[in-house]
C-alpha positions in Angstrom: -66.5 -75.3 -1.2 -64.6 -72.8 1.0 -64.1 -73.6 4.6 -61.9 -72.3 7.4 -58.7 -73.8 6.2 -55.0 -73.1 5.7 -53.8 -71.8 2.3 -52.0 -74.5 0.4 -49.7 -74.7 -2.7 -49.8 -77.2 -5.5 -46.5 -78.7 -6.7 -45.7 -81.2 -9.5 -47.9 -83.1 -11.9 -49.3 -85.9 -9.7 -50.3 -83.5 -7.9 -48.8 -82.7 -4.5 -50.2 -80.1 -2.1 -48.5 -78.7 0.9 -49.6 -76.4 3.7 -48.2 -75.0 6.9 -50.2 -74.9 10.2 -50.2 -72.2 12.8 -48.1 -74.6 15.0 -45.4 -74.7 12.3 -46.2 -78.2 11.1 -45.9 -78.8 7.4 -48.4 -81.2 5.9 -48.7 -82.8 2.4 -51.6 -84.3 0.5 -50.5 -86.3 -2.6 -52.5 -87.8 -5.4 -50.4 -90.4 -7.2 -51.6 -91.7 -10.6 -51.6 -95.5 -10.5 -50.5 -97.6 -13.4 -52.1 -101.0 -13.1 -52.1 -101.8 -16.8 -55.8 -102.4 -16.4 -58.2 -100.3 -18.6 -60.8 -100.2 -15.8 -58.4 -98.2 -13.7 -57.0 -95.7 -16.2 -58.1 -92.8 -13.9 -57.1 -94.3 -10.6 -55.3 -92.1 -8.1 -54.0 -93.0 -4.7 -54.3 -90.3 -2.1 -51.8 -90.0 0.8 -51.3 -87.4 3.4 -49.3 -86.7 6.5 -47.2 -84.4 8.5 -43.6 -83.8 7.2 -41.9 -82.6 10.4 -42.3 -85.9 12.3 -43.5 -84.0 15.3 -46.3 -85.0 17.7 -49.8 -84.3 16.3 -51.4 -81.2 17.7 -55.2 -81.1 17.6 -56.1 -78.5 14.9 -59.4 -78.6 13.1 -58.0 -76.5 10.2 -55.8 -79.5 9.2 -58.8 -81.7 8.6 -60.6 -78.8 6.8 -57.7 -78.1 4.6 -57.3 -81.8 3.6 -61.0 -82.0 2.8 -60.8 -78.8 0.7 -57.9 -80.2 -1.2 -59.9 -83.3 -2.0 -62.8 -81.2 -3.3 -60.4 -79.2 -5.4 -58.8 -82.4 -6.8 -62.3 -83.6 -8.0 -62.9 -80.2 -9.6 -59.7 -80.6 -11.6 -60.0 -84.3 -12.2 -63.7 -85.0 -12.1 -63.6 -88.5 -13.7 -61.0 -89.8 -11.3 -61.4 -92.9 -9.2 -59.8 -91.8 -5.8 -58.4 -94.7 -3.8 -56.9 -94.8 -0.3 -55.7 -97.6 1.8 -56.2 -97.7 5.6 -53.8 -100.5 6.7 -53.1 -101.7 10.2 -49.3 -101.2 10.0 -49.1 -97.9 11.9 -52.4 -98.2 13.9 -53.6 -95.0 12.3 -56.1 -96.6 10.0 -59.2 -95.5 12.1 -58.1 -91.9 11.9 -57.6 -92.0 8.1 -60.9 -93.8 7.6 -62.8 -91.3 9.8 -61.3 -88.4 7.8 -62.6 -89.8 4.5 -65.9 -90.7 6.1 -66.2 -87.0 7.2 -65.2 -85.8 3.7 -67.8 -88.0 2.1 -70.5 -86.9 4.5 -69.7 -83.2 3.6 -70.0 -83.9 -0.1 -73.2 -84.1 -2.0 -73.8 -87.8 -1.6 -75.9 -87.8 -4.7 -72.9 -86.7 -6.7 -70.3 -89.1 -5.2 -70.2 -92.8 -4.1 -67.9 -94.3 -1.6 -67.0 -98.0 -1.7 -65.3 -99.8 1.2 -63.6 -103.2 0.8 -62.0 -105.1 3.7 -59.0 -107.1 2.4 -56.8 -109.4 4.4 -53.6 -111.2 3.4 -53.5 -114.0 6.0 -49.8 -114.9 5.5 -48.9 -111.3 6.2 -51.3 -110.7 9.1 -52.2 -107.3 7.7 -55.7 -106.0 7.4 -56.5 -103.5 4.8 -59.5 -101.3 4.4 -59.6 -100.2 0.8 -61.8 -97.2 0.1 -62.7 -95.6 -3.2 -64.5 -92.4 -3.9 -65.8 -91.4 -7.3 -68.4 -89.3 -9.1 -71.6 -91.2 -10.0 -71.7 -89.5 -13.4 -68.6 -91.5 -14.4 -68.8 -94.8 -12.5 -71.4 -97.3 -11.4 -70.7 -98.6 -7.9 -71.6 -102.3 -8.7 -69.3 -102.3 -11.8 -66.5 -100.7 -9.8 -66.9 -103.3 -7.1 -66.7 -106.1 -9.6 -63.6 -104.6 -11.2 -61.9 -104.2 -7.8 -62.7 -107.8 -6.8 -61.3 -109.1 -10.1 -58.1 -107.0 -9.6 -57.7 -108.2 -6.0 -58.1 -111.8 -7.2 -55.4 -111.2 -9.8 -53.1 -109.8 -7.2 -53.7 -112.8 -4.9 -53.0 -115.3 -7.7 -49.6 -113.6 -8.3 -48.3 -114.5 -4.8 
């Protein structure tokens, strides 16, 4: 899928993508392979993105288009991945992140991908998490993924 977007470069093995906007802002999109020592999550990648210059955000639709294109390219290279992102309430940007991934998902062929959202709260930390997962249906069943995630979250909670 080619859109009006910025050109970007791939660096490293995780992988990491960077691009420069017409306003001189440098952005990154990273996909970090997660090691949970759980066979159900062997292909789990966490996605993160942001602006590297620490400058004020300038409205630029090409930024969003570029991030969406990078996500599509990631699934082309790693089709059996389980892509995970966390929208937490720490920096009050969780709605922006969530909307971006909702938009990406709506642009995808929804028959090919599934998106799973799980709200998770740690009461003693007063932090609300919106955990979101995107994956190709040919590799994962949404109900099975949901059960594996619930089990993993229960395991994390019991460690505290």
